[in-house]
N, C-alpha and C positions, 0 to 999 in steps of 0.2 A: 583904439577901435571900439566901436559900440555895437553890441549884438543884442537883438531881441529874440527870445525864444517864445513861441506860442503853442500851448498844448490845451486843447479842450477835450475832456474825456475823464475817465475814471483814473484810479491810481496808476494803472498800466500805461496811461498816456503821459502823466505828469512825472512819474519817478524817473524815467530815462532823461528827461530834461534837467532834472536835478544833477545827474551825473555829468551831463554835457556842460551845464552852467559852471560847475566847479572846475572842470578841466579848462574851460575857456578863461576863467578868471586866473588860473595858474599861469596861463600864457600872456597875461597882461590885458585881457579884454575887459571892458565894462559891460556887464551883463544884467539884464532884467528879464523876468519870466512873466508872461501873461498866462494866467491859469484861472480855472473856475474859483469862485469865492468860497468854496467849502473850507471849513476851519482846518481840517486835517492837512490840506495842501498848503495853506498859509503857514502852518506850524512846521511842516517838513522843510519848506524853502527857507523859513527863518532860521531853522536849526543849522543850516549850512551857510547862513549869512548872505543869501541871494535875495535881491530886491524882487518883490512880487507885485504885479499889477492885476487886481481882480477883474475878470472879464467874463461877461455872460452870466447866466443863471447858475445857481448851485447844481452840481451834477447828481449828487446822491438822491435827492428827491425824485429826479427824473428817472434814474435807473431803477429805483426800487418801486416805482408806481406804474411804469409803462408795461403793458402786456407784450411779451415777446412776439415780434413780427407784426404788431399792430401799427397802423398808420394814423391812429386817432391822435389828433393834436399835433401832427407832424408839421403842418404848414405854419402854425404859430411858432413852433420851436425853431424851424428853419429861419423864419423872419427875424426872430430875436437873436439867433446866433449870427446871422449876417450883420445885423445892426451892431453887434458887439465888435465885429471886425472893422467896420467902416468908422466906428466912433472910438471905442476904447483902444483897440489895437493901433489904429492910425495915430492917435495921440501919443501912445507909448513908443511907436517906431519913428516918430519925427526926429530926423537927424542921425539915425543909426545907419550902419553900413550894411548889415546883413540881417535878414529875417528868416529864421528857421521855424518851420511849422509842421505840426502833426495834429491829427484829429479828423473828425468826419468831413466828408466832402464839402458841405456848405461852408464850413469854417475855413477849409483850405482854399476854396475858390475865392471867398471874400478876402482872405489874407493875401493871396497873390495879387488881387486887385489893389489892395492897399500898397503893396510893394511897387506895383506898376505906377500908381499915382505919385508915390514919393520918389520914384527913380532909384530904388535900392535893390540890392540883390535878394533873391528869394530862393529858398531851398525847401523842398517838400521831403519829409522823412516818414517812412512807414516802419513799424516795428514787426512786421510780418509780411510774407509775400502774397498773401491771399487776395488783397485788394488791388494789386498791381496787374494790369492786363498781361496775360500770358496764354499762349496756346496749349500750355502744359496742364492747365486746370480750368475748370469752369468758374465764372464769377459768382460771388455770393449774391443771394437775392437781396434787393432793397426792400425796406419796410412797405408792405402793402402791394408790392409789385413782384409776384413770383415769376420765375423764368419757366419757359416751357420745358417739361420733363422729356418730351420726345425729340428735342433738338440735340443731336450728337456732335454738331460742328461747334467746337469751342470758340473759334474765331467769330462765328455768327452770333454766339451768345454774348461775347464781349462787345460786338457792334450794337447788339440790342441793349446791353447795359448802358452804353454811351448815350443812346437815344433816350432811355428811361431817365438817366441823370439829367439830361437837358430838359425833359418834360417836368421833372420834379423840382429842379433848382434853377433852371435858366431864367425864368421870368423874374424871380426875386433878385437874382444876382444882377441881371442887366438893368433892372430898375434902379438899383443903387449905383451901378456904374454910370448910368446916365446922369444921375444927380451929382456924381463926382467928376463929370466931364470926361468920362472914359467911353470908348466905343463898345458896342455889344460884343459878347463872346459867344461863339458857337463851339460846341465840344467842351462843356464845363469840366467833365472828368479829366480829360487830357490836359486842359489848361491848368487845372489845380495841381496835377501830379508832375507836370513838365515832362520833357523827353529824357531828363537825367535825374530821376528821383533817387534819394538815398534810402537804403534799407538798413535799419539799425537792429539787425538780428544776427545771431552767430552763424557763420558760414558752414559749420558742421551740423548744427541742429536744424538749420533752415537754409539749405543751399539755394541760391537763385540760379535757375536754368536760363541760359542766355536767350534773349528775345530781341525785338527791334529796339526796345528801351535800353538806354545806356545806364543801367542800374549801378549805383555805387554802394557796395555792401561794406559797411564799416565794422561790423561786429556789434553786439548788444551794448547799449550804453549803461554800464553798471558802475555804481559808486560803492567802493568797499564800505561796509557798515560796521563801524567800531563801537556802536552802542552796546552796553552790557545788557544781558538778559535780566529781567526782573528777579529780585531775590526769591520770591515765591516759586517762580518757574524753575530757577536754578536748583532750589531745594527739591522740587518734584523730580527733576531730571536725575539728580544725584541719588535719589532714594530707590531707584530700581533700574530695570532694563530700558533701553531706548524705546520711546513710545512711537506710535503712529501719529503723524500730524494730519489733521483733517481741517481744511479751510477752503473757502471759495472766493476769497478776496473781495473785490468790488462787484461780484456777480451774484444777483439774487437766485434763489432756487424755488421751485413751486411749493415745496412742502418742507420748510426748514426743520420742523420738529421731527418729521419722518426721516429726513436725511441724517440728522444727528443721531437718532435712535438706531438707524441701520448701521451707521459707521461705528458707533460704540459697541453694538452687539457683535458686529463682524470682527472687530479688534479683540474683544473679550473671547470670542470663539477660538481665536488663535493664541490666546494667552498673552495678549499685548495690552499695554496701557495706551492712553489717548491724550494728545494735546488738541483741544478743539478751539479753532480760531473763530471768534464771533463774526467778524466781517460784516459786509452789507447784507448778507443772507440772514443774519441774526441767529446763527446757530447758538444753542444754549444747552446746558447740562441736562441729561435725561434723568439723573438721580443724584444722590449725595455721596456715592461711593468715592473712595479716595484714589481710584485708578484713572481718573479723568481730571484734567486741568484745563481751564478756559482762559484764553488770552485775547487781548484786543490788539492794538498796534504793538509790533514786536520785531526784533531783528531776525528776519527769516534766514539770513545767511548763517548766523550762529546757530539758530534753532534747528535748521535742517541738517546741519552736520552732526547733531546729536539725536537724530530721529532714525527709526528703523525703516520707515517708508513715509512718503508724502502723498496724501490723497487730496486732489485739488481739481479745479475747474478747467485748467489747461490754457491759462493766459500765457502770453509770450514771456512776461517777467517771471512768473512763478515756475514755469517749465525750465527756463534758463537757470534760475537760482537753484532749483533742485538738481539739475544736471551738473552744475558747478560744484555742488556739495557732494556729488557722487552717491546719492541716495536713490533707491528704486522709487518709481512713481506709479500711482494709479490715477489716471485722468478721467474725470467724469464731465465731459464737455456739455455746456448748456447752449452754446450758439456762437455766432460770429466766427472768429478764426480758431476757436477752441477745438473743433473736430480736426483741423489740420494738425495742431500740436499734439493731440491725442494720437493721431496716426503716426506722426514722427517718433513719438516715444515708443510706440509699439515696433515700428520699423527698425529703430536703432537697438532694440532689445534691452532698453533701460527701464522698462516698465510695461504697464498694461493699459490699453484703451478700453474703458468701460463701455458696454453696449447700451447706449441710451442715457438720457439725462437724469433719470430717477432710479437711484440704486436701492436695492434691498439688502438686508443683512446677508442673505445667501449669495447674492451677486458680488457684494463687496468682499465677503469672506473668500470666495473663489479667486477674485482678482488679487487680493492680498497674498494668497497662497502662491500665485504665479509670480507676483512681484518680489516676494521674499525667497524665491528659489535661489540656490547658490549661483547658478549661471547668470541670473538677472542681476544679482548683487555684484557679481564680479564685473559684468559688463558696465553697470552704472559707475563703478569705481574707475574703470578704465576710460570711459568716455569723459569723465570729469577733467582729465588731463588735456583734452582736446579743446575745451571751451575757452574762447579768448576772453581776456579780462581787460583788454586795452581799447575796446570799441569807442568809448567816450573820448579817449585821448586822440585816437585816429580821427574821429569826427571833428574835434576841436581844431586840429591842425588843418583839416580840410576847410573849415569855416574861414580860417585866416587866409587860406589860399584863394577863397572866393573873392576877397577884396582885391587881390593882386592880379586876378585873371583879366585879360584884355577882352574887349568887345562889349556888346550891349549888357547893361546890368540885369536885363530880364532873361538872359540865357542862364538857366539854373542847373 
């Protein structure tokens, strides 16, 4: 069986596909992954021996230069992203049995069109519940298209979101479908998501509340990370008490120097050392004191287990990794689905949701005090035992089942 996995986005989109690819290969499948051409993604996939097909433009320059919420340049990015689906992804998926896709709506809609053209099975996967239509929460706003704040009917907001998606992406999608000999699509969002999307998120951390959608919740797609920590980091950890980890992953922050300064000052005020993750935010040391250590790419699973607390942006991946490590969290959400994860951390009692995206030394110090309270530490340790680690294996078996299912190959 041949499977193509397609993920367009930052590390949080690509990393779960690494886990799924490995589990699929263990079941005997031939797997390749279409991912952005960023060097770090190619290295990650090569490290586990998975074939990678570069698709689309590099993500890091886009993420780090786009103004949050701005629609400037969006039309060109959408066109380029769809072109990558109809060209690169279509060539990579020729002759495969199943196409599993995650990423922004234009990529997913283009990818499903490719699957339709090739007559192969298509699965849409989300790593969080926020973007899937549900009467239990309002939809997130799309770039440059804010939703009315005075509309309290969530179903009406989701209907409006569907119309906005058609206005933003329908023309580009249907122009390419016409060139491929495919009929036009109405309802781009629901076409891309299908009526049976998969949700690759832990059912305890992010439970899906039943709706009309037949959502298949597999658990998070986690691959155990066996990489050793760098020698210098290990020496730092061994030299003192567990530090506070501070990192924002692939998410930029408005004032990296100010955030780093606030985090280090807050930790020092609590008598704590710091491991500062540079990330795409570009966090950097604030001075040359020896109570702060800076890391780039690192095994977070191992590092979090040796940390006193984790201060982060609230991505699905980092939140799940910290929860699995049993370490208290302070989530400083910057946008997208991050406020949702911050809220879940607070609701579960395993950490603190910071109020606003721009922390100060005082606000982080207060948040750390709450996160490091005995009750929070105990709760975080208890919740760690509830987080599933078999999500990628569950999804891999489901992918194999897709090939065996009867009926149209387009029922996903």
